[in-house]
C-alpha positions as CSV (number, residue, x, y, z in Angstrom):
1,X,16.3,18.8,7.9
2,X,13.9,16.4,9.7
3,X,10.3,17.4,9.8
4,X,7.8,15.8,12.1
5,X,4.1,16.3,11.6
6,X,1.2,15.3,13.9
7,X,-0.7,12.1,13.1
8,X,0.1,10.1,10.0
9,X,0.8,12.7,7.3
10,X,0.5,11.7,3.6
11,X,3.7,12.1,1.6
12,X,3.1,12.1,-2.2
13,X,5.9,11.6,-4.7
14,X,4.7,12.4,-8.3
15,X,6.8,11.0,-11.1
16,X,8.5,8.7,-8.6
17,X,10.9,7.1,-11.1
18,X,12.4,10.5,-11.7
19,X,13.9,10.3,-8.3
20,X,17.3,8.5,-7.9
21,X,16.9,4.9,-6.8
22,X,19.0,5.5,-3.6
23,X,16.6,8.3,-2.6
24,X,13.5,6.1,-3.0
25,X,15.2,3.2,-1.2
26,X,15.9,5.4,1.7
27,X,12.2,5.4,2.4
28,X,12.2,1.6,3.1
29,X,13.3,1.8,6.7
30,X,10.7,4.4,7.9
31,X,8.0,2.7,5.9
32,X,8.8,-0.6,7.7
33,X,9.5,0.6,11.3
34,X,7.9,4.1,11.5
35,X,11.3,5.5,12.5
36,X,14.2,7.3,10.8
37,X,17.5,6.0,12.2
38,X,20.7,7.9,11.7
39,X,24.0,6.2,12.4
40,X,27.1,8.3,13.1
41,X,30.4,7.5,14.8
42,X,29.3,9.3,17.9
43,X,26.1,7.3,18.2
44,X,22.7,6.5,16.8
45,X,19.6,8.7,16.8
46,X,16.0,7.6,16.0
47,X,13.3,10.0,15.0
48,X,9.5,9.3,14.6
49,X,8.7,9.0,10.9
50,X,5.4,7.2,10.4
51,X,3.6,8.4,7.4
52,X,1.5,7.3,4.4
53,X,3.3,7.2,1.1
54,X,1.7,7.8,-2.3
55,X,3.9,7.0,-5.3
56,X,2.7,8.0,-8.8
57,X,4.5,7.0,-12.0
58,X,3.9,7.0,-15.7
59,X,4.2,3.6,-17.4
60,X,7.3,4.8,-19.3
61,X,9.6,7.9,-19.6
62,X,7.5,9.6,-22.4
63,X,4.2,8.7,-20.6
64,X,2.4,7.4,-23.7
65,X,2.6,3.7,-23.2
66,X,-1.0,3.3,-22.0
67,X,-4.2,4.2,-23.7
68,X,-5.0,4.5,-27.4
69,X,-4.1,7.0,-30.1
70,X,-0.7,8.0,-28.7
71,X,2.6,6.6,-30.0
72,X,5.1,5.6,-27.3
73,X,8.6,6.4,-28.3
74,X,10.2,4.3,-25.5
75,X,11.9,0.9,-26.1
76,X,11.0,-2.0,-23.9
77,X,14.4,-1.7,-22.2
78,X,13.8,2.0,-21.5
79,X,10.4,1.1,-19.9
80,X,12.0,-1.6,-17.7
81,X,14.9,0.7,-16.6
82,X,12.5,3.5,-15.8
83,X,10.2,1.5,-13.6
84,X,13.1,-0.4,-12.0
85,X,14.0,2.7,-10.1
86,X,11.2,1.7,-7.8
87,X,12.9,-1.4,-6.4
88,X,11.2,-4.6,-5.4
89,X,12.0,-4.1,-1.7
90,X,10.4,-0.7,-1.8
91,X,7.2,-1.9,-3.6
92,X,7.0,-4.7,-1.2
93,X,6.2,-2.1,1.4
94,X,3.4,-0.5,-0.7
95,X,0.1,-2.1,0.3
96,X,-2.1,-0.9,-2.6
97,X,-0.7,-0.9,-6.1
98,X,-3.1,0.2,-8.9
99,X,-2.7,0.8,-12.6
100,X,-4.9,3.8,-13.5
101,X,-6.1,3.9,-17.1
102,X,-6.2,7.0,-19.2
103,X,-9.4,9.0,-18.9
104,X,-11.5,9.0,-22.1
105,X,-14.0,11.5,-23.4
106,X,-16.8,9.2,-22.6
107,X,-15.7,9.1,-18.9
108,X,-16.5,12.8,-18.6
109,X,-20.1,12.3,-19.4
110,X,-20.7,9.4,-17.0
111,X,-22.8,10.2,-14.0
112,X,-21.5,7.9,-11.2
113,X,-23.4,6.9,-8.1
114,X,-20.4,7.2,-5.8
115,X,-20.7,7.9,-2.1
116,X,-20.3,11.5,-1.1
117,X,-17.4,12.7,1.1
118,X,-19.5,12.9,4.3
119,X,-20.7,9.3,3.9
120,X,-17.2,8.0,3.3
121,X,-15.9,10.0,6.3
122,X,-18.5,8.4,8.6
123,X,-17.5,4.9,7.4
124,X,-13.8,5.7,8.0
125,X,-14.5,7.1,11.5
126,X,-16.6,4.0,12.3
127,X,-13.8,1.7,11.0
128,X,-11.2,3.5,13.1
129,X,-13.4,3.2,16.2
130,X,-13.7,-0.6,15.6
131,X,-10.0,-0.9,15.3
132,X,-9.3,1.0,18.5
133,X,-11.8,-1.3,20.4
134,X,-10.3,-4.5,19.0
135,X,-6.7,-3.5,19.5
136,X,-6.9,-1.7,22.9
137,X,-5.8,-4.9,24.6
138,X,-2.5,-4.8,22.6
139,X,-1.9,-1.1,23.2
140,X,-2.5,-0.4,19.5
141,X,-4.9,1.9,17.7
142,X,-4.8,1.0,14.0
143,X,-4.5,-2.1,11.8
144,X,-1.3,-0.6,10.3
145,X,0.4,-1.0,13.7
146,X,-0.4,-4.7,14.2
147,X,2.9,-6.7,14.2
148,X,3.0,-10.0,12.3
149,X,3.2,-12.1,15.5
150,X,-0.3,-10.8,16.5
151,X,-1.8,-11.1,13.0
152,X,-0.6,-14.8,12.9
153,X,-1.3,-15.4,16.6
154,X,-4.1,-13.9,18.6
155,X,-5.8,-12.5,15.5
156,X,-5.2,-15.5,13.3
157,X,-7.9,-16.2,10.8
158,X,-9.3,-19.7,9.9
159,X,-7.3,-21.6,7.3
160,X,-10.3,-21.6,5.0
161,X,-10.3,-17.8,4.9
162,X,-6.5,-17.5,4.3
163,X,-6.2,-20.3,1.8
164,X,-5.6,-18.1,-1.2
165,X,-3.1,-16.0,0.7
166,X,-1.2,-19.1,2.0
167,X,-1.1,-20.4,-1.6
168,X,0.4,-17.2,-2.8
169,X,3.1,-17.3,-0.1
170,X,4.0,-20.9,-0.9
171,X,4.3,-20.1,-4.6
172,X,6.6,-17.2,-3.9
173,X,4.1,-14.6,-5.3
174,X,4.1,-13.0,-1.8
175,X,6.9,-12.4,0.6
176,X,6.4,-12.9,4.3
177,X,6.3,-9.1,4.7
178,X,3.7,-8.9,1.9
179,X,1.6,-11.7,3.6
180,X,1.3,-9.6,6.7
181,X,0.5,-6.4,4.8
182,X,-2.3,-8.1,2.9
183,X,-3.8,-9.3,6.3
184,X,-3.7,-5.7,7.6
185,X,-5.5,-4.4,4.6
186,X,-8.0,-7.2,4.8
187,X,-8.8,-6.3,8.4
188,X,-9.3,-2.7,7.3
189,X,-11.7,-3.8,4.5
190,X,-13.6,-5.8,7.1
191,X,-13.8,-2.8,9.4
192,X,-15.1,-0.6,6.6
193,X,-17.7,-3.3,5.8
194,X,-18.9,-3.6,9.4
195,X,-17.7,-7.2,9.7
196,X,-16.2,-8.7,12.8
197,X,-13.2,-10.1,11.0
198,X,-12.1,-10.5,7.3
199,X,-13.8,-13.1,5.2
200,X,-12.6,-14.8,2.0
201,X,-13.7,-11.8,-0.1
202,X,-11.8,-9.4,2.0
203,X,-8.6,-11.5,1.6
204,X,-9.1,-11.8,-2.1
205,X,-9.8,-8.0,-2.5
206,X,-6.7,-7.1,-0.4
207,X,-4.5,-9.5,-2.4
208,X,-5.9,-8.1,-5.7
209,X,-5.2,-4.5,-4.7
210,X,-1.6,-5.4,-4.0
211,X,-1.1,-7.4,-7.2
212,X,-3.1,-5.2,-9.6
213,X,0.0,-3.7,-11.3
214,X,1.6,-7.1,-11.7
215,X,-1.6,-8.5,-13.3
216,X,-1.7,-5.5,-15.7
217,X,1.9,-5.7,-16.7
């Protein structure tokens, strides 16, 4: 069964490593192209399949490898095999990768000064409006749709801004696909911050959001 939903629906996979690797890797093509292509002897059919994917995973099979006071029963090999079910090529298509720490008792008593939902919604709507205006000439609406040739062409940023990103690509820390995905995220951060284009801080933040799990490993 192929299900098509309006807009860009959010698909959430909890305990992602519990899925077979071949099932997870089947998501790579639609994540990259926004289409699901089925090949058969009689021909090929393509279906719209653009969506936002959220993958959630424990750090190990028993789920106790992070935090304090809990004894993990998994060996290092078990942990590696567990997380390896999410392949490198799949994770290369995940723009934001974060390690979430276990909530402590003290966290429950903290009164944060976070923005309320209505304020965040207004910022997001404003960012989407700026994207549509900027990308109208290319026949696009969102930063997620910008192809690499435009990111590195008409929307190319000054070398001084992309220096840290260029260095990561040269060192092999980023793939070419990852490079473009960091740029798209940086443009979105700039839109949310009411800036005309990404600055060094936007690039650094976008790169950090992509590499957060690697840094924590």
